C-alpha positions in Angstrom: 0.0 0.0 0.0 2.9 2.4 0.7 4.2 1.6 -2.8 0.9 2.1 -4.5 0.2 5.3 -2.7 2.8 7.0 -4.9 1.0 6.0 -8.1 -2.2 6.8 -10.0 -3.7 3.4 -10.6 -7.2 2.0 -11.0 -6.2 -1.4 -9.5 -6.7 -3.4 -12.7 -4.7 -1.8 -15.5 -1.1 -2.8 -16.0 -0.3 1.0 -16.4 0.7 2.8 -13.3 1.5 6.6 -13.4 3.9 7.8 -10.7 2.5 10.9 -9.0 4.8 11.2 -6.0 3.0 12.8 -3.0 0.0 14.0 -5.1 -2.2 11.3 -3.6 -1.4 12.4 -0.1 -2.0 16.0 -0.9 -5.3 15.1 -2.5 -6.5 12.9 0.4 -5.5 15.4 3.0 -7.6 18.1 1.2 -10.5 15.7 0.9 -13.3 17.1 3.2 -14.4 13.5 3.8 -11.2 12.8 5.7 -12.3 15.2 8.4 -15.6 13.3 8.7 -13.7 10.0 8.9 -11.6 11.3 11.8 -14.6 12.8 13.6 -16.6 9.6 13.2 -13.6 7.6 14.5 -13.3 9.6 17.7 -17.0 10.0 18.4 -17.7 6.3 17.6 -14.7 5.1 19.5 -15.3 7.2 22.7 -19.0 6.1 22.8 -18.5 2.4 22.1 -15.3 1.8 24.1 -16.5 3.8 27.1 -20.0 2.3 27.3 -18.8 -1.3 26.6 -16.2 -1.0 29.3 -18.7 0.4 31.9 -21.4 -2.2 31.1 -18.8 -5.0 30.9 -17.3 -4.3 34.3 -20.7 -4.0 35.9 -21.9 -7.3 34.5 -18.6 -9.0 35.4 -18.8 -7.7 38.9 -22.3 -9.3 39.4 -21.3 -12.6 37.7 -18.1 -13.0 39.7 -20.1 -13.1 42.9 -21.4 -16.5 41.8 -25.0 -15.5 41.3 -27.6 -18.2 40.4 -27.5 -19.2 36.7 -24.3 -17.2 36.3 -23.0 -19.6 33.5 -26.2 -19.2 31.6 -26.0 -15.4 31.8 -22.3 -15.4 30.7 -23.3 -17.4 27.6 -26.2 -15.2 26.7 -24.1 -12.0 27.0 -21.3 -13.5 24.9 -23.4 -14.9 22.1 -23.5 -11.6 20.0 -19.7 -11.6 20.0 -19.4 -14.8 18.0 -22.3 -13.9 15.7 -21.5 -12.8 12.2 -21.5 -9.0 11.8 -23.3 -9.2 8.5 -26.1 -11.2 10.0 -26.3 -8.7 12.9 -26.4 -5.8 10.4 -29.2 -7.4 8.5 -31.3 -8.1 11.6 -30.9 -4.5 12.9 -31.6 -3.0 9.5 -35.1 -4.6 9.8 -35.4 -3.3 13.3 -34.5 0.3 12.5 -36.2 0.5 9.1 -38.2 3.7 8.9 -41.6 2.6 7.6 -42.0 -1.1 8.6 -39.1 -1.5 11.1 -40.1 -3.3 14.3 -38.9 -0.4 16.5 -41.1 2.2 14.7 -44.0 -0.2 14.4 -43.9 -0.8 18.2 -43.6 2.9 18.9 -46.6 3.8 16.8 -48.6 1.0 18.3 -48.2 2.5 21.8 -49.0 6.0 20.6 -45.4 7.3 20.5 -45.4 8.4 16.9 -43.2 11.3 17.5 -40.4 9.0 18.6 -40.6 6.9 15.4 -37.5 8.4 13.6 -35.6 7.8 10.5 -33.0 5.9 12.5 -30.6 5.1 9.6 -31.5 7.9 7.2 -31.1 10.8 9.5 -27.4 12.1 9.4 -27.8 13.5 12.9 -28.5 10.1 14.6 -27.3 7.4 12.2 -23.8 7.2 13.7 -25.3 6.8 17.2 -27.6 4.0 16.0 -24.6 2.1 14.6 -22.8 2.7 17.9 -25.8 1.1 19.8 -25.5 -2.0 17.5 -21.8 -2.2 18.1 -22.2 -1.9 21.9 -24.8 -4.6 21.8 -22.4 -7.0 20.0 -19.2 -6.3 21.9 -20.3 -5.7 25.5 -20.1 -9.5 26.1 -16.4 -9.4 25.2 -15.6 -6.6 27.6 -17.6 -8.5 30.3 -15.6 -11.7 29.7 -12.2 -9.9 29.9 -13.2 -8.2 33.2 -14.6 -11.4 34.5 -11.4 -13.3 33.9 -9.4 -10.4 35.5 -11.7 -10.3 38.6 -11.2 -14.1 39.2 -7.5 -13.5 39.6 -7.9 -10.8 42.3 -6.9 -12.3 45.7 -9.8 -12.9 47.9 -7.8 -11.7 50.9 -8.0 -8.1 49.7 -11.8 -8.3 49.8 -11.8 -9.9 53.2 -9.4 -7.3 54.6 -11.7 -4.5 53.2 -14.7 -6.1 54.8 -13.0 -6.3 58.2 -12.0 -2.6 57.8 -15.7 -1.8 57.3 -15.6 -1.0 53.6 -19.0 -1.5 51.8 -19.6 -3.1 48.4 -19.4 0.2 46.5 -16.2 1.4 48.2 -14.6 -2.1 47.7 -15.4 -1.9 44.0 -13.9 1.5 43.5 -10.8 1.0 45.8 -10.0 -2.7 44.9 -11.8 -4.1 41.8 -11.5 -1.1 39.5 -7.8 -0.3 40.1 -6.8 -4.0 39.8 -8.6 -4.3 36.5 -6.2 -1.7 35.0 -4.6 -4.1 32.6 -8.1 -5.0 31.3 -8.9 -1.3 30.9 -5.8 -0.8 28.8 -6.3 -4.0 26.7 -9.9 -3.1 25.9 -9.0 0.5 25.0 -6.3 -0.6 22.6 -8.4 -3.3 21.0 -11.4 -1.0 20.8 -9.5 1.9 19.2 -8.0 -0.5 16.6 -11.4 -2.1 16.1 -13.0 1.3 15.5 -10.3 2.1 12.9 -11.1 -1.0 10.8 -14.9 -1.1 11.5 -16.6 -2.1 8.3 -19.2 -4.8 8.3 -22.0 -3.3 10.4 -21.8 0.3 9.0 -21.6 -1.0 5.4 -24.6 -3.3 5.8 -26.7 -0.8 7.7 -25.9 2.5 5.8 -23.0 1.9 3.3 -21.4 5.0 4.9 -24.4 7.3 4.4 -26.4 9.4 4.6 -24.0 12.1 3.3 -21.0 10.3 4.8 -22.5 10.6 8.3 -21.5 7.0 9.1 -18.4 6.8 6.9 -15.4 5.0 8.4 -11.9 4.5 7.1 -12.6 1.0 6.0 -15.8 1.8 4.2 -14.3 4.8 2.4 -11.3 2.7 1.4 -13.6 0.1 0.0 -15.5 2.7 -2.0 -12.3 4.2 -3.4 -11.0 0.8 -4.4 -14.0 -0.9 -5.9 -16.5 1.9 -6.7 -14.2 4.7 -7.8 -11.3 2.5 -9.0 -8.9 4.8 -7.2 -6.3 2.3 -5.9 -3.7 5.0 -5.3 -6.1 7.1 -3.2 -7.3 4.0 -1.2 -3.7 2.9 -0.6 -3.0 6.4 0.7 -5.9 6.1 3.1 -4.6 2.8 4.3 -1.2 4.3 5.0 -2.9 7.2 6.9 -5.0 4.7 8.9 -1.9 2.7 9.7 0.0 5.7 11.0 -3.0 6.7 13.1 -3.1 3.2 14.6 0.6 3.4 15.4 0.2 6.9 17.1 -2.7 5.7 19.2 -1.0 2.5 20.3 2.3 4.3 21.0 0.5 6.9 23.1 -1.5 4.3 25.1 1.7 2.3 25.7 3.5 5.4 27.0 0.6 6.1 29.4 0.5 2.5 30.6 4.2 2.2 31.1 4.3 5.5 32.9 1.6 4.3 35.2 3.6 1.1 36.0 6.8 3.1 36.6 5.0 5.4 39.1 3.5 2.3 40.9 7.0 0.8 41.2 8.5 4.1 42.5 5.7 4.5 45.0 6.3 0.9 46.2 
């Protein structure tokens, strides 16, 4: 992709025209790039944050050994192993404007004003896709936190109980800090997953309306196979790759700095 980003090429022809940095100049001036970056940050903050909060809450209940805990873990995790294309098709029928199950249900109970164009309104379409993504991946966050909580020494909780700490204080003073590695892992994986997010947005909206739900991967696909601009799509891949490196490097620096401070304080 780095090589092809310096050429004007349709991806099929044997003729490639060297254009130097022209593709980079053209992509950086493309107004859609700003939308891609904005969507990346909005979608990433929403999905990573909400999935983490829901995941740790669910894991905290399950780790206590509640009745039918194994059944609940399975139910929560099923969406993670489901095919994104199938999930997209199911939710496209739920959020369809005229005959979608959600709007039909809202109209049936007299809430016609709440029956919106969920996937056709550029102001809310991105948030609808975020809801679908959260529904699919919260089970993964729950499992990561659950595995982490099982490794927290029980002695810490016993000592906290003896000292008079309640359930809420124990959670914030023991469970939450000791799940730091899980916070970090989920943040890195979530950020990279947002960068390459493709299936659900493409099935639900194909990046529309008016680029409101366009992501790097969907725009790269359009440039490659709809516009036959392999040079431009390769340039976008390089930009996406650099962005992934910057995000991961920054997160590693923060994580390592936190570990160093903990070692010094110890």
